[in-house]
Backbone bond lengths (Angstrom), bond angles and torsions (degrees), N, CA, C in turn:
res aa  C-N    CA-C-N  psi(-1)  N-CA   C-N-CA  omega(-1)  CA-C   N-CA-C  phi
1 M - - - 1.450 - - 1.516 110.84 -
2 S 1.260 117.94 135.88 1.454 121.73 -177.33 1.490 110.02 -81.14
3 T 1.356 117.01 137.01 1.466 120.59 177.65 1.523 113.51 -97.68
4 K 1.346 117.49 3.48 1.473 122.87 -175.70 1.527 107.04 -72.94
5 K 1.368 114.82 127.77 1.471 120.76 -178.13 1.550 109.23 -85.30
6 P 1.337 115.50 140.08 1.495 118.30 177.81 1.538 110.15 -63.08
7 A 1.329 114.61 145.18 1.483 121.35 178.08 1.541 110.45 -65.18
8 A 1.317 115.00 140.03 1.477 117.56 -178.37 1.540 109.09 -75.07
9 A 1.374 113.71 142.47 1.474 116.96 -175.54 1.492 109.78 -75.44
10 M 1.335 118.38 140.44 1.474 123.86 -177.17 1.558 106.73 -79.25
11 P 1.317 117.52 134.51 1.479 121.51 178.51 1.487 112.15 -78.29
12 A 1.315 116.38 63.56 1.522 120.78 -174.07 1.503 109.64 -72.58
13 E 1.353 118.00 -37.86 1.466 117.49 -174.89 1.529 113.84 -66.91
14 P 1.358 118.40 -40.62 1.525 118.90 177.06 1.493 110.99 -63.15
15 R 1.319 120.65 -38.23 1.425 122.85 179.71 1.490 111.34 -63.63
16 K 1.375 115.14 -45.72 1.477 118.31 177.28 1.493 110.42 -57.72
17 R 1.324 116.62 -45.65 1.473 118.27 -179.81 1.490 111.80 -61.25
18 G 1.323 120.02 -41.05 1.443 124.38 179.35 1.474 112.00 -60.56
19 K 1.356 116.72 -45.19 1.431 119.68 175.28 1.479 116.01 -61.16
20 F 1.374 114.64 -37.34 1.438 121.20 179.93 1.534 110.11 -64.93
21 K 1.354 115.21 -41.51 1.483 118.29 179.17 1.481 110.88 -63.94
22 I 1.317 119.72 -43.06 1.465 121.79 -178.82 1.525 110.08 -60.86
23 M 1.382 115.74 -44.08 1.477 119.21 -179.46 1.501 110.46 -63.99
24 L 1.377 115.70 -39.80 1.454 117.65 -179.07 1.494 112.56 -65.61
25 L 1.388 118.27 -41.12 1.439 122.82 178.44 1.551 109.23 -63.85
26 T 1.267 117.10 -41.51 1.498 120.52 -178.10 1.525 110.02 -63.67
27 L 1.323 117.15 -47.17 1.458 120.89 178.61 1.505 112.14 -63.17
28 T 1.320 116.19 -39.22 1.481 119.31 179.82 1.532 110.99 -64.48
29 G 1.378 114.81 -42.73 1.451 119.96 179.01 1.534 112.42 -62.72
30 A 1.322 115.50 -42.35 1.457 120.32 -178.74 1.538 107.98 -65.55
31 T 1.330 117.08 -41.71 1.479 119.80 -178.35 1.502 109.94 -61.79
32 L 1.340 118.10 -42.55 1.433 121.92 -179.87 1.528 111.28 -64.77
33 L 1.315 117.42 -41.36 1.454 120.51 179.57 1.527 111.18 -64.04
34 I 1.351 116.93 -43.63 1.454 121.00 -177.78 1.520 108.49 -68.22
35 G 1.376 117.88 -43.75 1.408 117.83 177.44 1.503 114.58 -63.79
36 G 1.337 115.58 -37.75 1.480 117.07 178.36 1.492 111.23 -66.16
37 G 1.341 118.05 -39.29 1.504 121.18 179.40 1.509 110.62 -62.83
38 V 1.362 115.85 -43.96 1.479 117.81 177.90 1.494 112.32 -62.21
39 G 1.355 115.01 -40.46 1.451 118.47 -179.61 1.509 113.70 -63.75
40 V 1.324 114.29 -40.45 1.480 119.71 176.82 1.527 112.37 -63.90
41 G 1.378 114.06 -42.89 1.433 117.86 178.85 1.520 112.12 -63.11
42 V 1.300 117.39 -43.98 1.476 122.12 179.18 1.557 109.15 -61.75
43 Y 1.325 116.20 -44.41 1.426 119.86 -178.77 1.535 111.19 -63.23
44 A 1.356 115.94 -43.03 1.443 120.76 -178.36 1.493 111.37 -63.48
45 S 1.403 114.09 -47.28 1.493 119.08 179.24 1.472 112.84 -62.21
46 H 1.350 116.40 -37.37 1.450 120.75 176.87 1.530 111.90 -65.46
47 G 1.290 115.41 -39.05 1.488 120.86 176.60 1.536 112.56 -62.80
48 L 1.332 114.24 -43.30 1.506 119.34 178.58 1.521 109.74 -64.95
49 L 1.295 117.29 -42.43 1.460 121.54 -178.22 1.523 108.56 -66.15
50 A 1.323 115.85 -41.76 1.457 117.38 177.91 1.460 113.78 -64.41
51 A 1.344 116.40 -38.31 1.489 121.04 179.52 1.517 109.15 -66.50
52 G 1.326 119.08 -39.78 1.428 120.85 177.91 1.504 110.55 -69.08
53 A 1.299 120.84 -33.69 1.436 124.86 -175.49 1.512 110.50 -75.35
54 T 1.303 117.64 -27.47 1.451 121.17 -177.20 1.513 112.63 -97.62
55 E 1.283 119.51 10.34 1.491 121.98 179.62 1.535 107.66 -63.55
56 D 1.309 114.42 133.14 1.456 121.78 -173.86 1.583 105.46 -77.18
57 P 1.304 118.30 118.01 1.492 120.32 -179.41 1.572 112.01 -68.13
58 S 1.310 116.73 -19.70 1.422 121.16 -178.16 1.519 112.55 -87.99
59 R 1.337 117.57 -3.32 1.462 121.56 -178.13 1.544 107.61 -70.91
60 P 1.354 117.07 135.96 1.485 120.18 177.51 1.518 112.06 -60.01
61 K 1.346 115.48 146.44 1.422 121.94 178.12 1.528 110.53 -128.01
62 L 1.348 116.75 154.91 1.427 121.48 179.00 1.512 110.16 -69.00
63 V 1.306 117.29 148.61 1.428 125.77 179.76 1.526 109.35 -104.65
64 E 1.358 116.47 111.02 1.462 120.56 -179.67 1.503 110.70 -63.99
65 R 1.308 119.97 139.30 1.475 121.43 175.37 1.497 111.44 -68.31
66 S 1.341 111.90 137.11 1.459 119.14 179.18 1.569 109.93 -76.56
67 D 1.329 114.20 164.93 1.467 120.00 -178.08 1.573 107.94 -67.77
68 N 1.300 118.37 -22.42 1.459 118.71 -176.67 1.529 112.89 -81.54
69 G 1.342 116.74 -3.11 1.460 119.08 179.87 1.518 110.43 83.47
70 D 1.310 114.96 -142.34 1.498 119.53 -176.57 1.522 111.09 -68.88
71 V 1.308 115.36 146.89 1.493 121.20 -176.54 1.497 106.07 -81.55
72 S 1.323 118.04 135.07 1.461 122.23 177.74 1.541 108.19 -127.55
73 A 1.344 115.32 176.40 1.447 121.28 -179.79 1.494 110.56 -65.68
74 S 1.379 114.74 145.54 1.505 119.61 179.93 1.498 110.00 -65.10
75 P 1.326 117.15 144.43 1.454 120.17 179.45 1.518 112.74 -65.00
76 E 1.312 118.29 -24.75 1.469 120.92 -177.84 1.551 110.98 -75.66
77 G 1.327 116.98 -5.61 1.453 117.60 178.72 1.480 113.15 85.27
78 G 1.311 119.47 7.53 1.429 124.97 -179.95 1.548 109.46 -84.48
79 E 1.352 113.95 -157.86 1.435 121.30 178.36 1.486 112.24 -65.35
80 S 1.298 117.08 135.98 1.485 118.39 -178.18 1.515 107.95 -77.40
81 K 1.351 112.84 156.44 1.484 116.95 178.82 1.483 112.81 -69.80
82 E 1.361 116.94 -18.86 1.437 120.91 -179.92 1.555 110.42 -64.43
83 S 1.329 117.07 -32.13 1.481 119.83 -179.03 1.502 113.73 -81.93
84 A 1.328 117.88 -10.35 1.473 121.62 178.89 1.503 108.76 -77.82
85 P 1.360 116.62 144.43 1.491 117.02 179.78 1.544 109.41 -62.46
86 K 1.308 113.24 142.08 1.453 119.56 177.03 1.536 109.84 -105.74
87 F 1.287 118.34 136.06 1.456 126.67 -177.73 1.521 108.25 -110.39
88 G 1.332 115.71 117.39 1.448 119.02 179.66 1.533 111.55 -82.19
89 T 1.289 116.21 160.71 1.458 124.42 177.27 1.526 114.16 -125.63
90 V 1.344 119.70 -10.48 1.444 122.17 -176.16 1.499 110.30 -104.92
91 S 1.343 117.58 112.56 1.434 122.09 -178.18 1.572 109.17 -84.41
92 V 1.305 115.98 148.35 1.442 122.46 174.79 1.558 108.96 -134.07
93 T 1.308 113.96 156.81 1.433 118.14 -178.67 1.531 113.06 -77.05
94 S 1.335 115.89 -25.36 1.461 121.01 -175.08 1.517 108.82 -152.65
95 D 1.305 119.00 151.06 1.431 123.23 178.41 1.532 109.09 -78.60
96 R 1.344 116.53 -4.90 1.503 119.50 177.33 1.524 112.66 -85.06
97 V 1.316 116.86 0.23 1.458 120.68 -179.96 1.521 109.10 -68.95
98 A 1.294 117.79 136.16 1.502 123.21 178.74 1.516 107.79 -64.43
99 V 1.379 115.14 135.02 1.458 120.41 -177.16 1.501 107.09 -115.10
100 D 1.374 115.66 131.86 1.450 122.11 177.76 1.546 106.94 -85.39
101 P 1.325 117.86 112.45 1.463 123.33 -173.56 1.528 110.94 -66.27
102 R 1.399 118.40 -16.70 1.462 120.68 178.58 1.517 112.74 -77.77
103 K 1.345 117.70 -14.73 1.444 122.03 -172.47 1.537 110.44 -108.53
104 F 1.315 118.02 -18.47 1.460 120.09 -173.45 1.518 110.71 -126.47
105 E 1.300 114.24 151.85 1.465 122.91 -177.15 1.555 113.77 -87.56
106 V 1.260 117.82 135.12 1.435 120.03 -177.71 1.554 109.63 -99.73
107 T 1.323 112.78 144.98 1.474 121.79 174.45 1.508 107.24 -121.52
108 Y 1.357 114.45 136.25 1.483 119.38 178.36 1.513 108.70 -108.55
109 V 1.329 115.02 130.47 1.474 122.30 -178.71 1.522 108.25 -120.45
110 P 1.330 115.89 100.43 1.466 119.32 178.78 1.533 114.26 -79.81
111 L 1.305 115.84 145.78 1.488 119.59 168.61 1.492 107.83 -66.97
112 D 1.323 114.74 145.06 1.474 119.93 -178.81 1.533 112.95 -57.53
113 Q 1.309 115.54 -43.48 1.471 120.60 -174.90 1.501 111.42 -135.31
114 P 1.326 118.70 144.02 1.475 120.89 170.53 1.513 110.20 -66.31
115 F 1.368 116.69 162.50 1.393 119.54 178.83 1.576 109.85 -142.28
116 T 1.325 111.97 161.58 1.493 119.05 -173.77 1.505 110.68 -114.53
117 A 1.337 114.03 144.43 1.482 121.05 177.28 1.484 111.13 -142.11
118 N 1.338 113.35 152.85 1.479 119.00 174.33 1.518 111.14 -85.05
119 L 1.297 117.89 136.94 1.467 123.79 -179.18 1.511 109.92 -86.42
120 A 1.343 114.96 166.57 1.496 120.39 -170.09 1.492 110.86 -64.79
121 N 1.345 119.11 -48.60 1.470 121.54 -174.08 1.480 114.38 -103.25
122 G 1.326 114.32 32.51 1.456 119.67 -178.15 1.498 108.02 98.02
123 G 1.323 114.95 157.96 1.454 121.17 179.36 1.523 110.87 99.63
124 I 1.270 113.77 167.59 1.476 122.87 -176.96 1.500 109.08 -132.54
125 I 1.331 114.89 143.19 1.450 123.56 174.68 1.465 109.70 -121.58
126 Q 1.366 116.54 131.89 1.418 122.27 173.40 1.582 106.58 -116.70
127 V 1.298 115.88 122.65 1.464 119.05 -171.80 1.507 111.99 -137.54
128 G 1.303 115.39 140.86 1.441 123.03 170.13 1.579 109.81 -110.07
129 L 1.295 117.76 138.17 1.467 120.75 -172.96 1.525 110.84 -123.99
130 S 1.303 113.19 147.95 1.478 121.66 173.33 1.544 107.94 -135.08
131 F 1.348 114.86 133.12 1.480 118.94 -175.84 1.523 109.47 -99.80
132 A 1.327 115.07 137.41 1.499 120.24 179.80 1.490 106.37 -109.40
133 T 1.354 116.31 131.96 1.441 123.15 175.12 1.515 111.33 -137.13
134 Y 1.337 116.65 146.96 1.459 121.01 173.37 1.563 111.34 -99.99
135 Y 1.306 114.68 5.42 1.485 119.77 -177.79 1.531 107.82 -95.99
136 D 1.321 115.27 174.38 1.456 119.79 -172.18 1.503 114.02 -85.06
137 H 1.309 117.06 -163.74 1.470 124.25 -173.67 1.489 115.44 -56.64
138 R 1.370 114.57 -25.46 1.456 119.27 -178.79 1.525 112.45 -59.29
139 V 1.380 115.79 -44.01 1.451 119.80 -179.76 1.532 110.11 -69.05
140 V 1.352 118.05 -37.21 1.459 123.94 175.72 1.514 108.92 -57.90
141 E 1.328 116.56 -45.71 1.453 119.46 -179.62 1.541 111.53 -69.04
142 N 1.331 116.05 -34.71 1.447 117.76 178.04 1.548 112.50 -65.65
143 I 1.315 114.55 -39.68 1.521 118.23 179.26 1.495 108.18 -63.77
144 K 1.364 120.36 -44.57 1.428 122.79 -178.36 1.549 111.47 -65.44
145 R 1.326 113.53 -37.35 1.470 117.08 -177.71 1.515 111.46 -71.84
146 Q 1.336 117.62 -29.54 1.466 122.58 -177.63 1.488 114.18 -106.52
147 T 1.343 116.64 28.98 1.415 120.46 -177.66 1.566 113.19 -59.70
148 V 1.321 117.45 -40.56 1.448 120.75 -178.78 1.514 112.90 -60.54
149 P 1.335 121.31 -54.21 1.450 122.30 177.83 1.522 111.77 -64.39
150 I 1.332 117.54 -32.25 1.435 118.99 -178.84 1.590 108.85 -68.04
151 R 1.284 115.10 -43.77 1.488 118.19 177.28 1.527 111.22 -63.77
152 S 1.320 117.32 -36.12 1.479 120.81 177.29 1.510 111.10 -64.72
153 A 1.298 116.96 -43.54 1.468 121.84 179.68 1.543 109.89 -65.24
154 A 1.314 116.53 -41.07 1.463 122.85 178.67 1.602 110.52 -63.22
155 L 1.325 115.67 -39.21 1.470 118.17 -179.22 1.503 109.52 -67.50
156 M 1.364 118.48 -37.59 1.448 120.59 177.42 1.503 112.38 -66.34
157 V 1.292 116.91 -36.10 1.489 120.44 177.05 1.513 108.63 -67.20
158 L 1.306 118.71 -44.71 1.477 123.72 -177.00 1.531 108.49 -63.48
159 A 1.313 118.55 -38.16 1.457 122.22 -175.97 1.509 113.44 -64.59
160 E 1.327 114.79 -16.02 1.487 119.03 -178.11 1.521 111.53 -99.10
161 Q 1.342 119.02 3.75 1.444 121.73 -174.64 1.502 113.14 -87.32
162 D 1.298 117.36 145.98 1.466 124.68 176.44 1.496 108.47 -94.63
163 P 1.351 120.02 126.57 1.462 121.68 -179.96 1.510 113.36 -56.91
164 A 1.342 117.94 -35.23 1.433 120.45 -178.16 1.500 111.90 -66.38
165 V 1.367 115.74 -36.19 1.468 121.47 -178.49 1.573 106.66 -71.12
166 L 1.334 116.23 -41.89 1.462 119.00 -174.99 1.538 111.34 -70.92
167 S 1.305 118.78 -13.53 1.472 121.57 175.54 1.520 112.68 -69.74
168 T 1.314 118.45 -14.33 1.467 124.44 179.94 1.494 110.58 -100.64
169 N 1.336 115.35 153.42 1.477 120.81 176.96 1.560 110.33 -62.34
170 R 1.338 116.58 -40.58 1.436 119.87 177.63 1.473 112.32 -60.35
171 G 1.351 116.43 -40.35 1.499 118.55 -179.94 1.531 109.53 -66.11
172 K 1.293 117.83 -39.28 1.506 118.96 178.32 1.498 111.18 -66.52
173 Q 1.314 120.20 -40.65 1.447 122.19 174.62 1.492 113.26 -60.66
174 A 1.301 116.11 -40.53 1.481 121.03 178.36 1.526 107.31 -63.58
175 L 1.300 119.07 -42.43 1.443 121.41 -179.48 1.555 109.73 -65.20
176 Q 1.325 117.89 -36.91 1.488 117.10 175.71 1.556 111.05 -61.00
177 Q 1.288 116.72 -40.50 1.469 119.77 178.42 1.545 112.84 -65.01
178 Q 1.285 115.13 -41.45 1.504 118.73 178.16 1.479 111.26 -65.94
179 L 1.315 117.27 -41.73 1.505 119.58 -179.98 1.540 111.04 -68.77
180 T 1.318 117.54 -34.95 1.440 121.77 176.87 1.557 110.07 -65.67
181 A 1.304 118.26 -46.26 1.445 121.87 178.39 1.546 110.61 -62.28
182 A 1.354 116.68 -42.43 1.488 118.47 179.66 1.499 110.80 -64.03
183 T 1.350 117.78 -41.22 1.424 120.72 177.89 1.484 114.46 -62.80
184 N 1.315 117.30 -47.11 1.468 120.67 175.42 1.517 114.01 -58.97
185 K 1.320 117.17 -36.64 1.457 120.65 177.59 1.493 109.23 -62.51
186 V 1.324 118.31 -46.94 1.487 121.26 179.18 1.521 109.18 -60.02
187 L 1.311 120.70 -43.06 1.444 124.28 -178.19 1.497 109.89 -67.76
188 R 1.295 119.77 -41.91 1.462 120.97 179.90 1.563 110.50 -66.17
189 D 1.320 114.88 -39.77 1.449 118.61 179.95 1.485 112.59 -69.55
190 K 1.358 119.59 -37.93 1.401 122.73 -175.08 1.543 113.51 -93.01
191 E 1.356 116.48 -31.59 1.488 118.41 -172.29 1.495 109.75 -120.83
192 G 1.335 120.63 -10.54 1.443 122.31 -179.47 1.523 112.91 82.61
193 F 1.315 119.75 8.40 1.467 122.96 -178.53 1.524 109.12 -159.46
194 G 1.355 114.60 131.71 1.458 119.87 179.86 1.549 110.94 -84.55
195 G 1.327 114.52 -96.63 1.472 120.09 173.00 1.492 115.62 91.46
196 V 1.287 121.00 2.57 1.488 120.36 175.45 1.535 107.67 -88.85
197 D 1.332 114.80 124.52 1.469 120.62 -176.85 1.503 109.78 -83.63
198 N 1.384 118.57 -40.61 1.432 119.13 -179.85 1.513 107.00 -161.28
199 I 1.348 115.56 164.43 1.432 122.56 174.96 1.493 108.06 -120.22
200 Y 1.310 117.68 132.40 1.460 123.46 -179.81 1.489 111.77 -114.76
201 F 1.328 116.08 149.62 1.388 123.27 178.57 1.537 111.35 -87.67
202 T 1.353 117.04 120.08 1.428 120.49 175.87 1.543 111.20 -92.34
203 S 1.343 113.90 -17.23 1.481 122.39 171.72 1.503 107.77 -157.10
204 L 1.257 115.75 151.67 1.542 119.30 -177.11 1.532 106.30 -160.31
205 V 1.317 115.49 112.99 1.458 124.59 175.98 1.513 110.08 -128.48
206 I 1.370 115.43 123.52 1.459 119.59 179.59 1.546 105.33 -117.83
207 Q 1.294 116.05 130.53 1.457 124.43 -178.91 1.520 110.98 -125.30
């Protein structure tokens, strides 16, 4: 009788199945990653296209400065270019975006008449105002259309001022900032867009 033991069978089939499962899981994971990436890309591109398609054409745009610099009166003595409507080409997401004055053209919109207000601690101020904007004709039209609430907001700001503070340059500069903020609030509430960069005094008398 032979005492030689039969050789043990190699577990080839389980190993093959294990390798097949690993390959299957790897391929499945790669497919999911690729599919997810494509889906995200399509969604993002669709969102960008939708955002571009829904841009409001009536929204004010920044006016790029021309090569000639500041606009001046025409040499023929006719209407100045400054009075012509300006059409902007640079869109922004918000009027709170900082504007580089070297790149964009400014338009000044003066109030028709100066007005008078009582100051907080006695005294009277008579002031004329002009609004500066780097946006196009839409902001100019908004200012003119909302003159009444803008004047009302300005009167309320002026009524809180101290004559002693207004006698200093710092006090006048602070008043400019307050009037600008009040004007932009009116425009955002009424028109959905501010766009006034600063307010300048065309006349200022404190008594």
